[in-house]
Each structure stands twice: as structure tokens, then as C-alpha cells.
VEXZATOR-707633 format. One record per residue (C-alpha): residue in three letters; residue number from 0; x, z, y. Coordinates in Angstrom, 1 decimal, padded with zeros to 4 digits. Example, Ala and Ser with C-alpha at 12.3 -4.5 7.8 and 13.67 -1.06 7.14 Angstrom:
<sites>
type, seq, x, z, y
ala, 0, 012.3, 007.8, -004.5
ser, 1, 013.7, 007.1, -001.1
</sites>
This chain:
<sites>
type, seq, x, z, y
unk, 0, 146.1, 051.5, 137.9
unk, 1, 149.7, 052.8, 138.1
unk, 2, 151.4, 052.4, 141.4
unk, 3, 154.8, 050.7, 141.3
unk, 4, 157.8, 052.1, 143.1
unk, 5, 159.4, 049.7, 145.5
unk, 6, 163.2, 049.4, 145.0
unk, 7, 165.1, 047.8, 147.8
unk, 8, 168.3, 046.1, 146.8
unk, 9, 170.0, 042.8, 147.4
unk, 10, 169.7, 039.9, 144.9
unk, 11, 173.5, 040.1, 144.2
unk, 12, 173.3, 043.8, 143.4
unk, 13, 170.4, 043.2, 141.1
unk, 14, 172.3, 040.4, 139.3
unk, 15, 175.4, 042.6, 138.9
unk, 16, 173.4, 045.5, 137.5
unk, 17, 171.4, 043.3, 135.1
unk, 18, 174.6, 041.6, 133.9
unk, 19, 176.3, 044.9, 133.2
unk, 20, 173.4, 046.0, 131.1
unk, 21, 172.9, 042.7, 129.4
unk, 22, 176.5, 042.7, 128.2
unk, 23, 175.7, 045.6, 125.9
unk, 24, 173.1, 043.6, 124.0
unk, 25, 174.9, 040.2, 123.5
unk, 26, 178.0, 039.3, 121.6
unk, 27, 179.2, 036.4, 123.8
unk, 28, 179.9, 037.1, 127.5
unk, 29, 178.4, 033.8, 128.6
unk, 30, 175.1, 034.8, 126.8
unk, 31, 174.8, 037.7, 129.2
unk, 32, 174.4, 035.3, 132.1
unk, 33, 171.7, 033.3, 130.3
unk, 34, 169.9, 036.5, 129.6
unk, 35, 170.0, 037.6, 133.2
unk, 36, 168.8, 034.2, 134.3
unk, 37, 165.8, 034.5, 132.0
unk, 38, 165.0, 038.0, 133.2
unk, 39, 165.2, 037.0, 136.9
unk, 40, 163.1, 033.9, 136.2
unk, 41, 160.5, 036.0, 134.5
unk, 42, 160.4, 038.6, 137.2
unk, 43, 160.0, 035.9, 139.9
unk, 44, 157.3, 034.1, 137.9
unk, 45, 155.3, 037.4, 137.6
unk, 46, 155.9, 038.1, 141.3
unk, 47, 157.7, 041.3, 140.5
unk, 48, 160.4, 040.3, 142.9
unk, 49, 159.8, 040.1, 146.6
unk, 50, 162.4, 038.5, 148.8
unk, 51, 162.8, 039.4, 152.4
unk, 52, 164.2, 037.0, 154.9
unk, 53, 167.3, 039.2, 155.7
unk, 54, 168.9, 042.0, 153.8
unk, 55, 169.2, 045.3, 155.6
unk, 56, 172.8, 046.5, 156.3
unk, 57, 173.5, 050.0, 154.9
unk, 58, 176.9, 051.2, 156.2
unk, 59, 176.7, 054.4, 154.2
unk, 60, 177.2, 052.5, 151.0
unk, 61, 180.1, 050.3, 152.2
unk, 62, 182.8, 052.3, 150.5
unk, 63, 181.2, 052.3, 147.1
unk, 64, 181.6, 049.5, 144.6
unk, 65, 178.8, 046.9, 144.1
unk, 66, 178.2, 048.2, 140.6
unk, 67, 177.7, 051.8, 141.8
unk, 68, 175.4, 050.7, 144.6
unk, 69, 173.2, 048.6, 142.3
unk, 70, 173.0, 051.4, 139.7
unk, 71, 172.0, 054.0, 142.4
unk, 72, 169.3, 051.7, 143.8
unk, 73, 167.9, 050.7, 140.4
unk, 74, 167.8, 054.3, 139.3
unk, 75, 165.7, 055.2, 142.3
</sites>
């Protein structure tokens, strides 16, 4: 069985990253939000998302935009 790599990110950063990617595949901007909602719902249902009680504060990333932070974290 393949081991999964844990990616630590905030829910907001995950939503931003998914929304940016979803916009490339849909014609209407509002459809991107529906697609992201379906993706997050599916991930939660399959228990691929684990939520911690409190997000860790990373001061080294404060100066970067949210989109850049999300991309870096998702890229691993």
C-alpha cells in the first residue's frame, strides 16, 4: 500500500488553491465555486482531510500572498 504524504495547510489556503485551479476548467466563474465545494465535500467524505483544532502560525510565510503560500504547500 502506498504511503500518503501529509500536507499541512489551512482550509482557506486549500480553498484558494482549488478555486484558482478550477477556474481553468469551467466557463462561468460561479461554477468554479460549485466545483470546489464538490471537491472538498468528496475529500471530507473519503476522510482525506483531517482538521486540527487550531492552525499553526507560520511567520516565515506572512509576507507572501495567500495564493503563493497555498501553491507552495500543495506542491509539497
